[in-house]
A tleap script that builds the chain and sets N, CA, C and O, in Angstrom:
source leaprc.protein.ff14SB
mol = sequence {
  NMET ASP ALA ILE GLU ALA LEU LYS GLN ALA
  VAL ARG ALA ARG PRO GLY ASP ALA GLU GLY
  TYR TYR ASN LEU GLY VAL ALA CYS GLY LYS
  ALA ASP ARG HIE GLN GLU ALA ILE ASP ALA
  PHE ARG GLN ALA VAL ARG ILE ARG PRO ASP
  TYR ALA GLU GLY TYR ASN ASN LEU GLY ALA
  ALA TYR GLY ARG ILE GLY ARG HIE GLN GLU
  ALA ILE ASP ALA TYR ARG GLU ALA ILE ARG
  ILE ARG PRO ASP LEU CALA
}
set mol.1.N position { 9.692 18.302 10.479 }
set mol.1.CA position { 9.454 17.139 9.728 }
set mol.1.C position { 7.947 16.918 9.322 }
set mol.1.O position { 7.066 17.064 10.169 }
set mol.2.N position { 7.677 16.594 8.124 }
set mol.2.CA position { 6.441 16.159 7.569 }
set mol.2.C position { 6.068 14.972 7.954 }
set mol.2.O position { 6.829 14.270 8.621 }
set mol.3.N position { 4.773 14.543 7.575 }
set mol.3.CA position { 4.263 13.171 7.927 }
set mol.3.C position { 5.054 12.122 7.167 }
set mol.3.O position { 5.438 11.119 7.769 }
set mol.4.N position { 5.279 12.266 6.081 }
set mol.4.CA position { 5.889 11.088 5.258 }
set mol.4.C position { 7.226 10.948 5.801 }
set mol.4.O position { 7.642 9.793 5.886 }
set mol.5.N position { 7.942 11.836 6.163 }
set mol.5.CA position { 9.206 11.822 6.712 }
set mol.5.C position { 9.139 10.955 8.044 }
set mol.5.O position { 9.875 9.988 8.239 }
set mol.6.N position { 8.344 11.329 8.785 }
set mol.6.CA position { 8.029 10.795 10.151 }
set mol.6.C position { 7.636 9.233 10.026 }
set mol.6.O position { 8.056 8.443 10.871 }
set mol.7.N position { 6.850 8.818 8.992 }
set mol.7.CA position { 6.451 7.591 8.669 }
set mol.7.C position { 7.656 6.586 8.173 }
set mol.7.O position { 7.768 5.389 8.438 }
set mol.8.N position { 8.486 7.373 7.414 }
set mol.8.CA position { 9.763 6.867 6.777 }
set mol.8.C position { 10.644 6.463 8.022 }
set mol.8.O position { 11.160 5.346 8.005 }
set mol.9.N position { 10.834 7.230 9.014 }
set mol.9.CA position { 11.640 6.877 10.105 }
set mol.9.C position { 10.949 5.744 10.810 }
set mol.9.O position { 11.532 4.740 11.220 }
set mol.10.N position { 9.671 5.979 10.920 }
set mol.10.CA position { 8.942 4.788 11.633 }
set mol.10.C position { 9.231 3.437 11.190 }
set mol.10.O position { 9.571 2.554 11.978 }
set mol.11.N position { 9.096 3.257 9.900 }
set mol.11.CA position { 9.415 1.926 9.200 }
set mol.11.C position { 10.800 1.757 9.197 }
set mol.11.O position { 11.146 0.577 9.146 }
set mol.12.N position { 11.645 2.538 9.234 }
set mol.12.CA position { 13.140 2.218 9.220 }
set mol.12.C position { 13.253 1.594 10.873 }
set mol.12.O position { 13.875 0.559 11.113 }
set mol.13.N position { 12.741 2.180 11.649 }
set mol.13.CA position { 12.672 1.617 13.123 }
set mol.13.C position { 12.142 0.325 13.347 }
set mol.13.O position { 12.611 -0.481 14.151 }
set mol.14.N position { 11.054 0.124 12.549 }
set mol.14.CA position { 10.293 -1.270 12.747 }
set mol.14.C position { 9.973 -1.677 11.263 }
set mol.14.O position { 8.873 -1.480 10.747 }
set mol.15.N position { 11.049 -2.269 10.623 }
set mol.15.CA position { 11.084 -2.712 9.155 }
set mol.15.C position { 9.995 -3.871 9.036 }
set mol.15.O position { 9.525 -4.069 7.916 }
set mol.16.N position { 9.560 -4.649 10.101 }
set mol.16.CA position { 8.473 -5.663 10.069 }
set mol.16.C position { 7.154 -5.126 10.195 }
set mol.16.O position { 6.216 -5.916 10.093 }
set mol.17.N position { 6.949 -4.042 10.379 }
set mol.17.CA position { 5.552 -3.494 10.666 }
set mol.17.C position { 4.593 -3.093 9.299 }
set mol.17.O position { 4.692 -2.043 8.664 }
set mol.18.N position { 3.822 -3.999 9.072 }
set mol.18.CA position { 3.116 -3.891 7.788 }
set mol.18.C position { 2.158 -2.571 7.932 }
set mol.18.O position { 2.039 -1.798 6.981 }
set mol.19.N position { 1.556 -2.380 9.044 }
set mol.19.CA position { 0.788 -1.104 9.163 }
set mol.19.C position { 1.451 0.102 9.082 }
set mol.19.O position { 0.886 1.131 8.713 }
set mol.20.N position { 2.906 0.031 9.484 }
set mol.20.CA position { 3.623 1.243 9.279 }
set mol.20.C position { 3.573 1.434 7.787 }
set mol.20.O position { 3.033 2.444 7.338 }
set mol.21.N position { 4.062 0.598 7.048 }
set mol.21.CA position { 4.227 0.644 5.535 }
set mol.21.C position { 2.970 1.011 4.845 }
set mol.21.O position { 3.017 1.670 3.806 }
set mol.22.N position { 1.803 0.609 5.382 }
set mol.22.CA position { 0.379 0.832 4.812 }
set mol.22.C position { 0.151 2.199 4.905 }
set mol.22.O position { -0.192 2.914 3.964 }
set mol.23.N position { 0.387 2.633 6.307 }
set mol.23.CA position { 0.194 4.284 6.625 }
set mol.23.C position { 1.223 5.118 5.866 }
set mol.23.O position { 0.935 6.277 5.564 }
set mol.24.N position { 2.267 4.657 5.578 }
set mol.24.CA position { 3.225 5.333 4.654 }
set mol.24.C position { 2.601 5.485 3.361 }
set mol.24.O position { 2.555 6.615 2.875 }
set mol.25.N position { 2.045 4.364 2.650 }
set mol.25.CA position { 1.427 4.338 1.464 }
set mol.25.C position { 0.285 5.348 1.319 }
set mol.25.O position { 0.128 6.083 0.344 }
set mol.26.N position { -0.586 5.290 2.536 }
set mol.26.CA position { -1.637 6.310 2.396 }
set mol.26.C position { -1.293 7.634 2.377 }
set mol.26.O position { -2.014 8.403 1.741 }
set mol.27.N position { -0.216 8.096 3.020 }
set mol.27.CA position { 0.196 9.372 3.152 }
set mol.27.C position { 0.901 9.845 1.761 }
set mol.27.O position { 0.638 10.939 1.260 }
set mol.28.N position { 1.758 8.984 1.221 }
set mol.28.CA position { 2.293 9.127 -0.119 }
set mol.28.C position { 1.110 9.297 -1.121 }
set mol.28.O position { 1.175 10.207 -1.947 }
set mol.29.N position { 0.151 8.556 -1.093 }
set mol.29.CA position { -0.893 8.712 -2.136 }
set mol.29.C position { -1.688 9.856 -1.935 }
set mol.29.O position { -2.315 10.303 -2.895 }
set mol.30.N position { -1.762 10.442 -0.742 }
set mol.30.CA position { -2.603 11.586 -0.525 }
set mol.30.C position { -1.724 12.939 -0.949 }
set mol.30.O position { -2.249 14.036 -1.138 }
set mol.31.N position { -0.246 12.663 -1.068 }
set mol.31.CA position { 0.423 13.605 -1.433 }
set mol.31.C position { 0.888 13.489 -2.987 }
set mol.31.O position { 1.828 14.138 -3.445 }
set mol.32.N position { 0.116 12.593 -3.718 }
set mol.32.CA position { 0.386 12.452 -5.200 }
set mol.32.C position { 1.678 11.767 -5.364 }
set mol.32.O position { 2.166 11.821 -6.493 }
set mol.33.N position { 2.336 11.120 -4.432 }
set mol.33.CA position { 3.676 10.543 -4.550 }
set mol.33.C position { 3.202 8.826 -4.855 }
set mol.33.O position { 3.465 7.935 -4.047 }
set mol.34.N position { 2.555 8.614 -6.007 }
set mol.34.CA position { 2.100 7.349 -6.245 }
set mol.34.C position { 3.079 6.270 -6.296 }
set mol.34.O position { 2.755 5.193 -5.794 }
set mol.35.N position { 4.423 6.422 -6.922 }
set mol.35.CA position { 5.250 5.307 -6.857 }
set mol.35.C position { 5.869 5.061 -5.588 }
set mol.35.O position { 6.338 3.948 -5.352 }
set mol.36.N position { 5.917 5.973 -4.763 }
set mol.36.CA position { 6.265 5.741 -3.287 }
set mol.36.C position { 5.123 4.942 -2.604 }
set mol.36.O position { 5.311 4.018 -1.813 }
set mol.37.N position { 3.888 5.422 -3.017 }
set mol.37.CA position { 2.703 4.505 -2.236 }
set mol.37.C position { 2.814 3.277 -2.739 }
set mol.37.O position { 2.830 2.350 -1.930 }
set mol.38.N position { 2.907 3.007 -4.051 }
set mol.38.CA position { 2.958 1.627 -4.481 }
set mol.38.C position { 4.044 0.724 -3.693 }
set mol.38.O position { 3.875 -0.415 -3.258 }
set mol.39.N position { 5.307 1.604 -3.616 }
set mol.39.CA position { 6.351 0.758 -2.869 }
set mol.39.C position { 6.015 0.509 -1.621 }
set mol.39.O position { 6.297 -0.586 -1.132 }
set mol.40.N position { 5.415 1.390 -0.957 }
set mol.40.CA position { 5.000 1.223 0.571 }
set mol.40.C position { 4.018 -0.046 0.680 }
set mol.40.O position { 4.194 -0.986 1.455 }
set mol.41.N position { 2.971 0.085 -0.210 }
set mol.41.CA position { 1.915 -1.004 -0.057 }
set mol.41.C position { 2.504 -2.232 -0.577 }
set mol.41.O position { 2.154 -3.266 -0.008 }
set mol.42.N position { 3.330 -2.325 -1.545 }
set mol.42.CA position { 4.071 -3.614 -1.896 }
set mol.42.C position { 4.735 -4.254 -0.748 }
set mol.42.O position { 4.687 -5.478 -0.626 }
set mol.43.N position { 5.417 -3.431 0.193 }
set mol.43.CA position { 6.155 -3.888 1.318 }
set mol.43.C position { 5.197 -4.239 2.452 }
set mol.43.O position { 5.479 -5.159 3.220 }
set mol.44.N position { 3.996 -3.484 2.587 }
set mol.44.CA position { 3.111 -4.076 3.552 }
set mol.44.C position { 2.653 -5.497 3.194 }
set mol.44.O position { 2.748 -6.408 4.016 }
set mol.45.N position { 2.206 -5.661 2.086 }
set mol.45.CA position { 1.752 -7.050 1.697 }
set mol.45.C position { 2.807 -8.122 1.478 }
set mol.45.O position { 2.509 -9.316 1.482 }
set mol.46.N position { 4.065 -7.671 1.282 }
set mol.46.CA position { 5.267 -8.627 1.518 }
set mol.46.C position { 5.136 -9.084 2.846 }
set mol.46.O position { 5.025 -10.282 3.108 }
set mol.47.N position { 5.143 -8.036 3.846 }
set mol.47.CA position { 5.239 -8.618 5.353 }
set mol.47.C position { 4.271 -9.338 5.788 }
set mol.47.O position { 4.448 -10.275 6.566 }
set mol.48.N position { 2.939 -8.921 5.257 }
set mol.48.CA position { 1.521 -9.566 5.615 }
set mol.48.C position { 0.892 -9.850 4.446 }
set mol.48.O position { 0.270 -8.954 3.874 }
set mol.49.N position { 0.966 -11.270 3.861 }
set mol.49.CA position { 0.361 -11.545 2.433 }
set mol.49.C position { -1.033 -11.564 2.555 }
set mol.49.O position { -1.699 -11.500 1.522 }
set mol.50.N position { -1.672 -11.653 3.815 }
set mol.50.CA position { -3.107 -11.645 3.906 }
set mol.50.C position { -3.537 -10.223 4.129 }
set mol.50.O position { -4.535 -10.072 4.835 }
set mol.51.N position { -2.925 -9.113 3.624 }
set mol.51.CA position { -3.333 -7.891 4.127 }
set mol.51.C position { -4.340 -7.237 2.939 }
set mol.51.O position { -4.023 -6.478 2.024 }
set mol.52.N position { -5.347 -7.662 3.193 }
set mol.52.CA position { -6.529 -7.162 2.074 }
set mol.52.C position { -6.401 -5.692 1.806 }
set mol.52.O position { -6.149 -5.273 0.676 }
set mol.53.N position { -6.552 -4.999 2.722 }
set mol.53.CA position { -6.578 -3.565 2.515 }
set mol.53.C position { -5.382 -3.148 1.896 }
set mol.53.O position { -5.417 -2.246 1.058 }
set mol.54.N position { -4.319 -3.704 2.215 }
set mol.54.CA position { -3.099 -3.283 1.549 }
set mol.54.C position { -3.005 -3.467 0.129 }
set mol.54.O position { -2.454 -2.649 -0.606 }
set mol.55.N position { -3.611 -4.680 -0.319 }
set mol.55.CA position { -3.832 -5.039 -1.670 }
set mol.55.C position { -4.808 -4.001 -2.294 }
set mol.55.O position { -4.598 -3.493 -3.395 }
set mol.56.N position { -5.850 -3.730 -1.548 }
set mol.56.CA position { -6.967 -2.741 -2.109 }
set mol.56.C position { -6.377 -1.393 -2.449 }
set mol.56.O position { -6.674 -0.816 -3.495 }
set mol.57.N position { -5.512 -0.879 -1.531 }
set mol.57.CA position { -5.024 0.374 -1.690 }
set mol.57.C position { -3.836 0.286 -2.679 }
set mol.57.O position { -3.635 1.271 -3.389 }
set mol.58.N position { -2.909 -0.955 -2.814 }
set mol.58.CA position { -2.089 -0.940 -3.807 }
set mol.58.C position { -2.717 -0.903 -5.117 }
set mol.58.O position { -2.087 -0.349 -6.018 }
set mol.59.N position { -4.011 -1.472 -5.404 }
set mol.59.CA position { -4.732 -1.464 -6.688 }
set mol.59.C position { -5.014 0.106 -6.898 }
set mol.59.O position { -4.763 0.668 -7.965 }
set mol.60.N position { -5.486 0.673 -5.928 }
set mol.60.CA position { -5.900 2.104 -6.222 }
set mol.60.C position { -4.617 2.904 -6.675 }
set mol.60.O position { -4.694 3.613 -7.679 }
set mol.61.N position { -3.499 2.812 -5.997 }
set mol.61.CA position { -2.065 3.415 -6.337 }
set mol.61.C position { -1.787 3.095 -7.989 }
set mol.61.O position { -1.519 3.989 -8.792 }
set mol.62.N position { -1.887 1.816 -8.303 }
set mol.62.CA position { -1.594 1.446 -9.496 }
set mol.62.C position { -2.656 2.188 -10.490 }
set mol.62.O position { -2.220 2.706 -11.518 }
set mol.63.N position { -3.872 2.232 -10.223 }
set mol.63.CA position { -4.845 2.673 -11.139 }
set mol.63.C position { -4.594 4.205 -11.407 }
set mol.63.O position { -4.785 4.764 -12.487 }
set mol.64.N position { -4.172 4.742 -10.345 }
set mol.64.CA position { -3.903 6.360 -10.413 }
set mol.64.C position { -2.783 6.727 -11.316 }
set mol.64.O position { -2.684 7.882 -11.730 }
set mol.65.N position { -1.876 5.734 -11.665 }
set mol.65.CA position { -0.798 6.053 -12.715 }
set mol.65.C position { -1.054 5.311 -13.996 }
set mol.65.O position { -0.177 5.262 -14.859 }
set mol.66.N position { -2.380 4.654 -14.172 }
set mol.66.CA position { -2.597 3.982 -15.318 }
set mol.66.C position { -2.112 2.582 -15.730 }
set mol.66.O position { -2.231 2.061 -16.838 }
set mol.67.N position { -1.491 2.028 -14.523 }
set mol.67.CA position { -0.876 0.719 -14.692 }
set mol.67.C position { -2.219 -0.112 -14.273 }
set mol.67.O position { -2.404 -0.405 -13.092 }
set mol.68.N position { -3.251 -0.519 -15.410 }
set mol.68.CA position { -4.488 -0.957 -14.967 }
set mol.68.C position { -4.538 -2.340 -14.616 }
set mol.68.O position { -5.338 -2.817 -13.810 }
set mol.69.N position { -3.458 -3.119 -15.389 }
set mol.69.CA position { -3.525 -4.619 -15.280 }
set mol.69.C position { -3.172 -4.933 -13.807 }
set mol.69.O position { -3.748 -5.757 -13.096 }
set mol.70.N position { -2.084 -4.104 -13.451 }
set mol.70.CA position { -1.621 -4.428 -12.038 }
set mol.70.C position { -2.643 -4.015 -11.047 }
set mol.70.O position { -2.790 -4.606 -9.977 }
set mol.71.N position { -3.324 -3.024 -11.403 }
set mol.71.CA position { -4.474 -2.538 -10.277 }
set mol.71.C position { -5.463 -3.637 -10.106 }
set mol.71.O position { -5.868 -3.982 -8.996 }
set mol.72.N position { -5.907 -4.271 -11.412 }
set mol.72.CA position { -6.857 -5.375 -11.493 }
set mol.72.C position { -6.261 -6.466 -10.551 }
set mol.72.O position { -6.959 -6.859 -9.617 }
set mol.73.N position { -5.042 -6.965 -10.735 }
set mol.73.CA position { -4.469 -8.065 -10.130 }
set mol.73.C position { -4.433 -7.937 -8.599 }
set mol.73.O position { -4.599 -8.888 -7.835 }
set mol.74.N position { -4.205 -6.691 -8.234 }
set mol.74.CA position { -4.130 -6.318 -6.733 }
set mol.74.C position { -5.553 -6.326 -6.065 }
set mol.74.O position { -5.799 -6.798 -4.955 }
set mol.75.N position { -6.437 -5.740 -6.901 }
set mol.75.CA position { -7.742 -5.747 -6.348 }
set mol.75.C position { -8.411 -7.254 -6.433 }
set mol.75.O position { -9.445 -7.450 -5.794 }
set mol.76.N position { -7.917 -8.163 -7.101 }
set mol.76.CA position { -8.372 -9.480 -7.115 }
set mol.76.C position { -7.953 -10.115 -5.936 }
set mol.76.O position { -8.608 -10.885 -5.234 }
set mol.77.N position { -6.658 -9.672 -5.762 }
set mol.77.CA position { -6.006 -10.521 -4.545 }
set mol.77.C position { -6.698 -10.034 -3.324 }
set mol.77.O position { -6.991 -10.851 -2.450 }
set mol.78.N position { -7.019 -8.621 -3.171 }
set mol.78.CA position { -7.788 -8.078 -2.059 }
set mol.78.C position { -9.031 -8.939 -1.721 }
set mol.78.O position { -9.241 -9.374 -0.588 }
set mol.79.N position { -9.963 -9.186 -2.949 }
set mol.79.CA position { -11.170 -9.722 -2.819 }
set mol.79.C position { -10.918 -11.120 -2.527 }
set mol.79.O position { -11.667 -11.559 -1.655 }
set mol.80.N position { -10.079 -11.951 -3.002 }
set mol.80.CA position { -9.765 -13.259 -2.780 }
set mol.80.C position { -9.562 -13.409 -1.166 }
set mol.80.O position { -10.073 -14.353 -0.565 }
set mol.81.N position { -8.817 -12.458 -0.537 }
set mol.81.CA position { -8.311 -12.755 0.769 }
set mol.81.C position { -9.737 -12.480 1.605 }
set mol.81.O position { -10.201 -13.291 2.406 }
set mol.82.N position { -10.308 -11.274 1.296 }
set mol.82.CA position { -11.478 -10.724 1.913 }
set mol.82.C position { -12.554 -10.314 1.026 }
set mol.82.O position { -12.559 -9.158 0.604 }
set mol.83.N position { -13.644 -11.292 0.634 }
set mol.83.CA position { -14.614 -11.298 -0.254 }
set mol.83.C position { -15.453 -10.019 -0.060 }
set mol.83.O position { -16.042 -9.478 -0.996 }
set mol.84.N position { -15.473 -9.595 1.139 }
set mol.84.CA position { -16.688 -8.439 1.571 }
set mol.84.C position { -16.100 -7.025 1.102 }
set mol.84.O position { -16.722 -5.962 1.113 }
set mol.85.N position { -14.889 -7.208 0.724 }
set mol.85.CA position { -14.257 -5.745 0.126 }
set mol.85.C position { -14.747 -5.433 -1.168 }
set mol.85.O position { -14.468 -4.313 -1.596 }
set mol.86.N position { -15.543 -6.333 -2.009 }
set mol.86.CA position { -15.929 -6.156 -3.159 }
set mol.86.C position { -17.062 -5.296 -3.144 }
set mol.86.O position { -17.613 -4.983 -4.200 }
savepdb mol mol.pdb
quit
């Protein structure tokens, strides 16, 4: 089993774990599976709306596929939550 599949199993087992979705998003992003990364980061910030790092990585994932306005919006939310991320 690869890392992404292991992380998917982990979030199925603990669907309320924002960190698990965040880690899944990171792994998907590294594998150039950007839409899956976006889905995972979006779930992480749904679970934990104050998750600045989740919004930051969501912005990066949107940027990688050319969805620039959504990237800007996610980055703005990350900075709103944690200004030191700027």
